[in-house]
C-alpha positions in Angstrom: 154.6 128.8 85.1 153.4 131.6 87.2 156.9 132.6 88.2 156.1 131.6 91.8 158.8 128.9 91.7 158.7 125.4 93.1 157.3 124.4 96.5 157.4 121.2 98.5 154.3 119.3 99.3 153.0 115.9 100.5 150.8 113.9 98.2 148.4 111.1 99.3 147.3 109.1 96.3 144.0 107.9 98.0 144.8 104.2 97.2 147.2 103.7 100.1 148.0 105.4 103.4 151.5 106.2 102.2 152.6 109.8 101.9 154.7 110.9 98.9 157.0 113.9 98.8 156.0 116.1 95.9 157.6 119.0 94.0 154.8 121.5 93.3 154.6 124.4 90.9 151.9 126.7 89.7 151.0 127.1 86.0 148.5 129.2 84.2 146.2 126.1 84.1 146.6 124.8 87.7 148.7 123.1 90.2 151.4 120.8 88.7 153.4 118.4 90.8 155.8 115.5 90.5 155.4 112.5 92.8 156.6 109.0 93.0 153.7 107.8 90.8 154.4 110.4 88.1 153.4 113.9 87.0 150.0 115.5 87.8 148.2 118.6 86.8 145.1 119.7 88.8 143.2 122.5 87.0 142.3 125.4 89.3 138.6 125.1 88.5 138.5 121.5 89.7 140.3 122.1 93.0 138.8 122.4 96.5 141.0 123.9 99.2 140.7 123.8 103.0 143.0 125.0 105.7 145.8 122.8 107.0 148.0 123.2 110.1 150.7 125.9 110.2 149.1 128.1 107.5 149.1 125.4 104.9 146.3 124.1 102.6 144.9 120.7 101.9 143.9 120.4 98.3 141.7 117.8 96.6 140.6 117.6 93.0 137.6 116.2 91.1 140.1 114.8 88.6 141.6 112.6 91.3 138.9 111.3 93.7 140.4 110.4 97.0 143.7 112.0 96.5 145.1 114.8 98.6 147.9 117.3 98.2 149.1 119.2 101.3 151.0 122.5 100.8 153.1 124.3 103.3 152.6 128.0 104.2 154.8 129.3 101.3 153.0 127.1 98.7 149.6 128.1 100.2 150.4 131.8 100.0 151.5 131.4 96.3 148.3 129.6 95.5 146.2 132.3 97.1 147.9 134.9 94.9 147.6 132.7 91.7 144.0 131.6 92.1 142.2 134.1 94.4 138.7 132.9 93.3 139.4 129.6 95.2 139.2 131.6 98.4 136.9 134.6 97.9 133.6 132.6 98.2 132.7 132.8 94.6 133.0 129.1 94.1 131.2 128.3 97.3 128.3 130.5 96.2 128.2 128.7 92.9 128.2 125.3 94.6 125.3 126.6 96.9 123.3 127.7 93.9 123.9 124.4 92.2 122.8 122.6 95.3 119.6 124.6 95.6 118.9 123.9 92.0 119.4 120.2 92.5 117.1 120.3 95.5 114.4 122.2 93.5 114.6 119.6 90.8 114.4 116.8 93.4 111.5 118.5 95.1 109.7 118.8 91.8 110.3 115.1 91.2 108.9 114.2 94.6 106.0 116.6 94.1 105.2 115.0 90.7 105.3 111.6 92.3 103.1 112.3 95.3 100.7 114.8 93.7 100.3 113.1 90.3 101.9 109.6 90.5 100.1 108.6 93.7 96.7 109.9 92.7 97.0 108.2 89.3 97.8 104.9 91.0 95.1 105.3 93.7 92.5 103.3 91.8 94.6 100.2 91.2 96.1 100.5 94.7 92.6 100.6 96.2 91.4 97.6 94.3 94.5 95.7 95.3 94.1 96.4 99.0 93.1 93.5 101.2 89.4 94.0 102.2 90.2 93.1 105.8 92.8 95.9 105.9 90.3 98.3 104.3 87.7 97.5 107.0 90.3 98.2 109.7 91.2 101.5 108.1 87.5 102.4 107.9 87.1 101.6 111.6 90.1 103.8 112.6 88.8 106.7 110.4 85.3 106.3 111.9 86.7 106.6 115.4 88.5 109.8 114.6 85.7 111.6 112.7 83.2 110.4 115.2 84.5 113.1 117.6 83.0 115.6 115.2 80.2 113.9 113.3 78.5 112.6 116.4 76.3 109.5 116.5 72.6 109.6 117.3 73.0 106.4 119.3 69.8 105.1 117.8 70.6 101.4 117.9 67.2 100.1 116.9 66.9 102.5 113.9 70.5 101.7 112.9 69.8 98.0 113.0 66.7 98.3 110.8 68.5 100.2 108.1 71.6 98.1 108.4 69.6 95.0 107.7 68.1 96.4 104.5 71.5 97.7 103.3 73.1 94.3 103.8 70.3 92.8 101.7 71.0 95.4 99.0 74.7 94.8 99.2 74.3 91.1 98.9 72.1 91.3 95.8 74.5 93.7 94.1 77.8 92.1 95.2 79.1 95.2 96.9 81.9 93.2 98.5 81.7 94.4 102.1 79.5 93.8 105.1 77.6 97.1 105.7 77.6 98.8 109.1 75.2 101.7 109.4 74.7 104.6 111.7 72.6 107.8 112.0 74.6 110.9 112.8 73.4 114.2 114.3 74.1 117.0 111.7 70.9 118.6 110.4 72.1 119.2 106.9 70.8 116.5 104.6 73.7 114.3 103.7 75.0 110.7 103.7 78.5 109.3 103.4 80.5 106.1 103.0 83.8 105.3 104.7 86.3 102.6 103.5 85.3 99.1 104.3 81.5 99.4 104.3 80.7 101.9 106.9 77.7 104.1 105.8 76.1 107.0 107.7 73.2 109.4 107.1 72.4 112.6 108.8 69.1 113.3 110.6 68.8 116.1 108.1 68.4 113.6 105.3 65.5 111.9 107.1 63.9 115.3 107.7 64.3 116.3 104.0 62.9 113.1 102.6 60.1 112.6 105.0 58.1 109.4 104.3 59.7 108.8 100.9 61.5 105.6 101.8 62.3 104.8 98.2 64.3 108.1 97.9 66.1 107.4 101.2 67.2 103.9 100.0 68.1 105.4 96.6 70.6 107.6 98.4 71.8 104.6 100.3 72.4 102.8 96.9 74.6 105.8 95.9 76.6 105.3 99.1 76.9 101.6 98.4 78.2 102.6 95.0 81.1 104.4 96.7 81.7 101.3 98.9 81.7 98.9 95.9 84.0 101.1 93.9 86.3 101.5 96.9 86.4 105.3 96.5 87.2 105.7 100.2 90.5 103.8 99.8 91.3 105.8 96.7 91.0 109.0 98.7 93.1 107.5 101.5 95.9 106.7 99.0 95.8 110.3 97.6 96.1 111.7 101.1 98.9 109.2 101.9 100.9 110.7 99.1 100.5 114.2 100.5 101.3 113.0 104.0 104.5 111.3 102.9 105.6 114.5 101.0 104.9 116.6 104.0 106.9 114.2 106.2 109.8 114.5 103.9 109.6 118.3 104.1 109.4 118.3 107.9 112.1 115.8 108.4 109.8 113.0 109.6 109.0 114.9 112.8 105.4 113.9 112.8 104.3 117.5 112.4 102.7 116.7 109.0 100.6 114.0 110.5 99.2 116.4 113.0 98.6 119.0 110.3 96.6 116.8 108.1 94.8 114.9 110.9 91.6 116.9 110.6 91.8 118.3 107.1 93.2 115.2 105.5 91.0 112.6 107.3 87.8 114.5 107.0 88.6 114.9 103.3 88.1 111.1 103.1 84.4 112.0 103.1 84.7 114.2 100.1 84.7 112.5 96.7 85.6 113.9 93.3 83.2 114.8 90.6 84.1 111.6 88.7 83.7 109.4 91.8 80.3 110.9 92.4 79.3 110.1 88.8 80.7 106.6 89.1 78.8 106.0 92.3 75.6 107.2 90.6 76.2 104.6 87.8 76.7 101.8 90.3 73.7 103.0 92.3 71.5 102.5 89.2 72.8 98.9 88.9 72.1 98.3 92.6 68.6 99.8 92.3 67.9 97.5 89.4 69.1 94.5 91.4 67.0 95.4 94.4 63.8 96.6 92.8 64.2 100.4 93.3 63.1 102.9 90.7 66.1 105.2 89.8 63.6 108.1 89.6 63.7 107.9 93.4 67.3 109.2 93.3 66.1 112.2 91.4 63.5 112.9 94.0 66.2 112.7 96.7 68.5 115.1 94.9 65.6 117.5 94.5 64.6 117.4 98.1 68.3 117.9 99.2 68.7 120.8 96.8 65.6 122.5 98.2 67.2 122.8 101.7 68.6 126.3 102.3 70.9 126.0 105.3 71.5 129.7 105.5 67.9 130.2 106.6 68.3 128.0 109.7 68.9 129.9 113.0 71.3 128.9 115.6 68.4 128.0 117.8 67.2 125.5 115.3 70.5 123.6 115.3 70.3 122.2 118.9 73.9 123.2 119.5 75.2 121.6 116.3 76.1 124.8 114.4 79.6 123.5 114.0 78.3 120.2 112.6 76.0 122.1 110.2 78.9 124.0 108.7 81.1 120.9 108.5 78.4 118.8 106.9 77.7 121.6 104.4 81.4 121.7 103.5 81.4 117.9 103.1 78.3 117.9 100.8 79.5 116.8 97.4 76.8 116.7 94.9 78.2 118.4 91.8 76.1 119.0 88.7 72.9 118.3 90.6 70.6 119.1 87.6 72.5 116.8 85.4 72.3 114.0 87.9 68.6 114.5 88.4 68.1 114.3 84.6 70.2 111.2 84.4 68.2 109.5 87.2 64.9 110.4 85.5 66.1 109.1 82.2 66.5 105.7 83.9 63.1 105.8 85.6 61.4 102.4 85.8 57.9 102.9 87.0 57.4 99.1 86.7 60.2 98.3 89.1 59.4 95.2 91.2 59.5 97.2 94.4 61.8 97.2 97.4 61.2 95.4 100.7 60.4 98.6 102.6 60.1 99.0 106.3 56.5 99.0 107.7 54.9 102.1 109.2 56.0 101.3 112.7 59.6 100.6 111.7 59.8 103.7 109.6 58.5 105.7 112.6 61.5 104.4 114.6 63.8 105.5 111.8 62.3 109.0 111.6 62.8 109.4 115.4 66.4 108.1 115.2 68.0 111.4 116.3 65.2 112.6 118.5 66.7 112.7 122.1 63.3 111.9 123.5 63.2 108.6 121.5 66.8 107.5 122.2 69.3 107.2 125.0 71.0 110.4 123.7 71.1 113.3 126.1 69.4 116.5 125.0 71.5 119.4 123.7 69.2 121.8 125.6 
């Protein structure tokens, strides 16, 4: 006993709405009381206390979930003297620290799931995605990035390349109908979106000149991305990040706005492994369509020879922002190794590809020339 005596209280057992009169005393271990259902001892360190009317206290204990003991003013005063740490904020601070620690652990768990679990599952998820859904996703993404990577609106040139690419895709079982489009940036590049959308920049045509075989070798690489469904893999990785950000922001939609540009444009950027996988599939496609893999080496060499820093703003026809963006999107790691790998697979006796004739290729080369299309001039 603490010498504080005995106090009256009201006990609610949590199992019924009935109130029980209780005789309460304070011991060195906690609050002891006798009620109709027997004797109880609630240790001080397991008690939570909150104010009750008329200066009293309402006690609960982790040892008796749902139960409540209400003390009058005299009992409350005695408890404050006997166990001051219940009221000085120490326990509240400890609970807060414990809560923060639990949240940190939970956040680490979510982070592990979305930053590691989702990326690890992105490959199987991509392959399990309905192709019709992937095509729809690619269409949506194309509409959004088209505001930045602007089309050349060269319908005749697009149609000529699209026909050849669908022939390649059919021979190599790529799995999607191919839709092709020239875009305006002058850095040499090409890209593939989910669902079979393929694009090439006017800079790629400028860099490759009349080497049709090199151009279609680059297209085989992009078809490799389509066949391997790399675009959907990247979508799923970004979806994991988006979901985590939505949790952090309380589902307000702020995260979606934050990743709209960075996240969606990142769909155009593939990992080193994906680039290497696309090369491997490209070699298979080239073999199936009569292209010599050495043409891919020539394409890489021509692209690597371009020095964008030397271009003046006047040479960009108003597309300086597109130049920097496309340079950022350029993903050709280990170019020398890739050139070597392509040359190692050279097949000078390849049966040959059904190339465009001179007049058709001239249309392609002028695809992004405003004078040859319905596109207004930037001048």
